[in-house]
C-alpha positions in Angstrom: 0.0 0.0 0.0 1.4 3.4 -1.1 0.6 6.1 1.4 -0.2 9.7 0.4 0.1 12.8 2.6 -1.8 15.8 1.3 -0.6 19.4 2.1 -3.2 22.1 1.7 -3.8 25.7 2.8 -7.4 26.4 2.0 -10.9 25.0 1.3 -9.7 21.5 0.4 -11.9 20.7 -2.6 -9.0 19.0 -4.4 -7.9 17.2 -1.2 -11.5 16.0 -0.6 -11.7 14.8 -4.1 -8.4 12.9 -3.8 -9.5 11.3 -0.5 -12.8 10.1 -2.0 -11.1 8.8 -5.2 -8.7 6.6 -3.2 -11.1 5.6 -0.5 -11.5 2.0 -1.6 -8.3 1.6 -3.5 -6.3 -1.4 -2.5 -2.9 0.0 -3.7 -3.0 3.7 -2.7 -4.4 5.4 0.5 -4.5 8.9 1.8 -3.2 8.7 5.3 -2.7 12.3 6.5 -3.7 15.8 5.7 -1.4 18.6 6.9 -2.3 22.3 6.7 -0.4 25.5 7.5 -3.7 27.3 8.1 -5.4 26.3 11.4 -8.7 27.8 10.0 -8.6 25.9 6.7 -11.7 24.0 5.7 -9.5 21.2 4.5 -8.9 20.2 8.1 -12.7 19.9 8.7 -13.1 17.9 5.5 -10.4 15.5 6.4 -11.9 15.0 9.9 -15.3 14.4 8.4 -13.8 11.8 5.9 -11.9 10.0 8.7 -8.4 11.1 7.6 -6.0 12.2 10.4 -5.1 15.8 10.0 -3.0 18.4 11.7 -2.0 22.1 11.6 1.6 23.1 11.5 3.4 26.4 11.6 6.4 27.8 9.7 8.8 26.8 12.4 7.9 23.1 12.3 8.3 23.0 8.5 11.4 25.1 8.0 13.4 25.2 11.3 12.8 21.8 12.8 12.4 18.3 11.5 8.9 17.8 12.9 7.0 17.8 9.5 9.9 16.0 7.8 9.7 13.2 10.4 6.0 12.9 10.1 6.2 12.6 6.3 9.2 10.2 6.4 7.3 7.9 8.8 3.8 8.1 7.3 4.0 8.8 3.6 5.4 7.5 0.4 4.1 10.4 -1.7 3.2 14.0 -1.0 0.5 15.8 -2.8 0.2 19.6 -2.8 -3.4 20.5 -3.2 -3.5 24.3 -2.9 -0.5 24.5 -0.6 1.0 27.9 -0.7 4.4 27.6 0.9 7.6 26.5 -0.8 8.7 23.0 0.2 12.0 22.9 1.9 14.9 21.2 0.1 15.4 18.6 2.8 11.9 17.2 2.1 12.3 17.4 -1.7 15.6 15.4 -1.4 13.8 12.8 0.8 11.0 12.4 -1.8 12.6 12.6 -5.2 9.8 12.6 -7.9 7.3 11.8 -5.2 5.9 15.3 -4.5 3.2 16.4 -7.0 1.6 19.8 -7.3 -1.3 21.0 -9.3 -1.2 24.6 -10.8 -4.2 26.4 -12.2 -2.5 27.5 -15.4 -0.5 26.1 -18.3 3.0 26.4 -17.0 5.4 28.0 -17.5 2.8 30.8 -18.0 1.4 32.3 -14.8 3.7 30.4 -12.5 6.0 31.5 -9.6 5.7 33.1 -6.3 2.3 34.8 -5.7 0.7 33.1 -8.7 -2.1 31.0 -7.2 -5.9 30.9 -7.3 -7.7 34.0 -8.4 -4.4 35.8 -9.0 -3.8 33.4 -11.9 -7.3 33.6 -13.2 -7.3 37.4 -13.1 -4.0 37.5 -15.0 -5.4 35.1 -17.7 -8.4 37.3 -18.2 -6.5 40.6 -18.1 -4.1 39.3 -20.7 -6.9 38.1 -22.9 -5.6 34.6 -23.2 -7.4 32.3 -25.6 -6.8 29.2 -23.4 -5.7 28.3 -20.0 -5.7 25.0 -18.1 -4.0 23.0 -15.4 -0.5 21.7 -15.0 0.4 18.8 -12.7 4.1 18.7 -12.1 6.8 17.3 -9.8 8.0 19.7 -7.1 11.6 21.0 -7.1 13.3 23.8 -5.1 11.7 26.5 -7.3 8.0 27.5 -7.4 6.2 25.8 -10.3 9.4 24.8 -12.2 9.5 21.0 -11.6 9.1 18.6 -14.5 5.7 18.7 -16.0 3.7 15.4 -15.8 0.4 16.5 -17.3 -1.4 19.5 -18.8 -5.0 19.9 -19.9 -6.3 23.1 -21.5 -9.7 24.8 -21.7 -10.9 27.6 -23.9 -11.2 31.1 -22.5 -14.0 33.0 -24.1 -13.9 36.8 -24.6 -16.9 37.1 -22.3 -15.3 35.0 -19.5 -14.7 36.6 -16.1 -11.9 35.4 -13.8 -14.7 33.6 -11.8 -15.8 31.8 -15.0 -12.2 30.7 -15.6 -11.9 29.5 -12.0 -15.0 27.3 -12.5 -13.5 25.8 -15.7 -10.2 25.1 -14.0 -11.9 23.5 -11.0 -13.7 21.0 -13.3 -10.3 20.1 -14.9 -8.7 19.7 -11.5 -11.5 17.5 -10.2 -11.5 15.3 -13.3 -7.8 14.9 -13.7 -5.7 15.3 -10.5 -6.6 12.0 -8.8 -6.2 10.0 -12.0 -2.8 11.5 -12.7 -1.7 10.9 -9.1 -2.7 7.2 -9.4 -1.0 6.9 -12.8 2.3 8.3 -11.5 2.3 6.2 -8.4 1.5 3.0 -10.3 4.2 3.7 -12.9 6.8 4.5 -10.2 6.1 1.3 -8.4 6.4 -1.1 -11.4 
């Protein structure tokens, strides 16, 4: 059984979708949800779905080995589902090609520090992009620069608002993220 730890900072819709997707999977299981936001809805969703969850602060991620130890002992893969902090190099080195992130744009466009959520969708609309999409990629030491695993695009209409784009991206995330996680894990474990 390959164990997934999910790191999230917000509402947890992707985390919830991933937990439900792997609920009855005999090969892959979500074992932990960790959040850097003690008010995050993701913690409530994890609890409701019976997944152990915990809040952590910057100190326990960056200055101690507390989170590193939890991940090392409990997880084989780390999934970033709306997690906004950069992952420390010590964790990246411990999980080579086993940390996956989803980004709400077609990288390398609209990536990097500060480019998340509505910031991305607003930029896409302001720049009158004809398409946008999602990128699932491995995590390295730089924001949104890890090797791309999967991209899926969607048309941006002239009349689309940033909220319209956000809804289209959410659909792509829900349809694709769990399937790509499963594919990567099963291919890695062959």
